[in-house]
N, C-alpha and C positions, 0 to 999 in steps of 0.2 A: 274478427273478434270471436272468441270461444263462447260457448253457451254459459259457462259459469260467469264470465265477465259481463255478459248481457243481463243475467239474472241479478248480479250484484249491482249493476248500474240502475236497473229498474227498481230494485229495492231501495237504493239511495234516493232516487227521484221520488218514490212514494213517500218516504220519510220526510223529505223536504216539503212536499205538498201538504202532508198531514200537519206539519209544524206551521206552515203558512196559514192553513185553514183555521187551526186552533187559535193562533195569534190574532187573526182577523176577527174571528167570532168574539174572542175575549175583548178586543179593542172596542167592538160595537156594543158590548153588553151595556144596558139591558135590552137593546133593540134586537129583534130577530132579523135574520137575513134569509133570503131564498137561496137554494142551491144554484139556481140560474145566475143570480147576482154575484154569488161567490165565484162562480166560474168566470164570469166576465171580469171581475176585479182582480182575481189572482192569476188567471190564465192569460194575461196580456202577452201578446206576441206569439201565442200558440194557436194552432188550428182549433176552431170552436168545438168540434166534437171531442178532440183529444183533451182539451182543457176541462170540459164538462165531465168527461169520463173519469179523469184523474181526481177531480174534486168530489164526484159522487162516491168513488172508492174511499177517499179520505174520510168523508162524512160517515160512511158506513162503518169503517174501522174505528173511528173515534167514538161513534155512538155505541159500538159494540163493546168497547172497553170502559164506557161510562163517562167519557169526557165531554160528549155532546148529547143534547137532547134534540130529537127530530119529531116534528109534527107535520105530516104531509111533506110539503116542500120547504117548510120553515125550519131553521136551525138556530139553536140557542146553546150557550155554554151550560154545562151541568154545574151543580153545586160543588162537586169534587174539583172540577177544573177551576172554578172561581176561587176556591180555598187554596188550591195549589198556587195559583197566580198571586194571591195575597201573600203567601209564605215566601215566594221568590222575591217579591217586592220589598219585604221587610228587611 
């Protein structure tokens, strides 16, 4: 597999994990969840370190663009994510 194919595949996997994390956090709203619990619940079937690393990257990226709020190890959906979720549901 060429480097471009590996990069594309990793990018697609990252997007899928980000979507899963955001959907899970929105589903649990208003309850917060820890990154460790997210990793366990989303990363089923994966090696523990790989799952936690992928979830941590997803949380970092989603928080960076304003879709998640993070306080230490707790994660919550932002107001922007909640509003977007409302708009999609209408």
